[in-house]
Every structure is written in C-alpha cells, then in structure tokens.
N, C-alpha and C positions, 0 to 999 in steps of 0.2 A: 504493500499500500504506499510506503514512503516514496517509492520511485514515481508513482502516479501523482502524489501530492507535490513532490519536488517539481515535476513538469508543470503543474498548475501554478506554482509560485513563479517559475521562470516565465510562463505566459503572462501572468499578471504584471510582472515587472516590465516585460517587453511592451505590453499595451500601454502602460503608464508612460514609458519612455517615448512612445509614439505620439502621446497626447490624445489617445483614443479612449475617451471616457466611457463610451458605451461598451467597447470591447473589454475594457478593464472591469466594468461592473458585471458584465456577463459571466465572468470567471469567478465572481465573489458570491458568497452565500447571502441570502436575503438579510440576515442579521449581522452583516459585516460591520466592523467598528474601526474607525480611523481616529487615532489619538495623536495629537501634536503636543509635545511636552510644553507646558506653560499655557496651553489653550484648552478649550473644552473638547470633549470627545464627540465625534459625529457618528451616529448610529443609523444603520440601514442604507440601502441603495439610494432611495429617494433623497435622504438628507445629504448623502455624499455627492450625489448628482448636483443638487442645489449649491452646495458649498463650493464645488469645483467651478460651477457656472458663475459664481459670484466673483471669481478671480479674473474674469474677463478672458480675453484671448491671449493668455500667457504662452510663452514658448514651453515645450515639454522640458522636463528637467534633464540635466546631464548627470548620470550616476554610475557608480561602480558597485559591483557586488563583491564584497570582501570574502564572504564565506556562505555556503549553504550547508546546513546540518539536517540530515534526515535520519530519524530513528522511529521505528514502529509507524504509527499514523501521523506523527508530527514532523513538521518541517519548519525550519527557521532560516531566514536569509537576512543578512545585514550588510550594511555598507554606508557609503557617503554620497551625497548629491548636492548639486547647486541648482537653484531656481531663481529666476528673475521675478521680482514682485511687480505690482501694477505700475510702479514708477521706473521700472527697468533696472533697479538695483539688484545685483547678484547676492544671494544669501546662501551660506553653506548649512547643510543639514546632515544629520546622521539618521539612518532609518533601520527598522527591524520589522520584517514581515513574519508573522507566525500563522501557521495553518495547522 
C-alpha cells in the first residue's frame, strides 16, 4: 500500500507545482487539511479551492522534495519551496505532506 500512497503524494506535488488546483484537489481526500504554520488550518476541498483562488493568479511554487518516507499505509514527503505573494515578493517555505 505504501507504494501506491507514495505515487499519490508524488502526483499531488506535481499538480501543485503545475499550478493545477483542480488536478491537485482531485488527488486529495474530501476531508483534506492544509495547515500553514502561524495561520489557520483550511479544511476540505471547497475551503482549499477558495483559499487558493483568493491568492489570485500567482505563479506555481518552485520546490524541492528532500525526502519521501513510506512505511505501511503512511507516506510523508518534505522539502522546501519558494512562492511569490500577491505583491511579487518571493517567500521561502518548508513543507511536509502526510498521507
């Protein structure tokens, strides 16, 4: 099962890097949760869709995957990314995907 879940995490990251919100969300569970440290958690596909739309037409992020760990049914991927905000300022982030 971890190989299948690892593939899902890789597809989710690829869709996010492409800036394809709908492709990204199609790979997520209905109860998906997005947490940005220091900000509120966004829960559910519709809430994430609205949150992403509120950012305007931003460039997709540039990111690296440092490691993918798969064990049993669980997969964790983590790395770093940079994203431009609405004002065009580049900001660094770290991320961790857990499935």
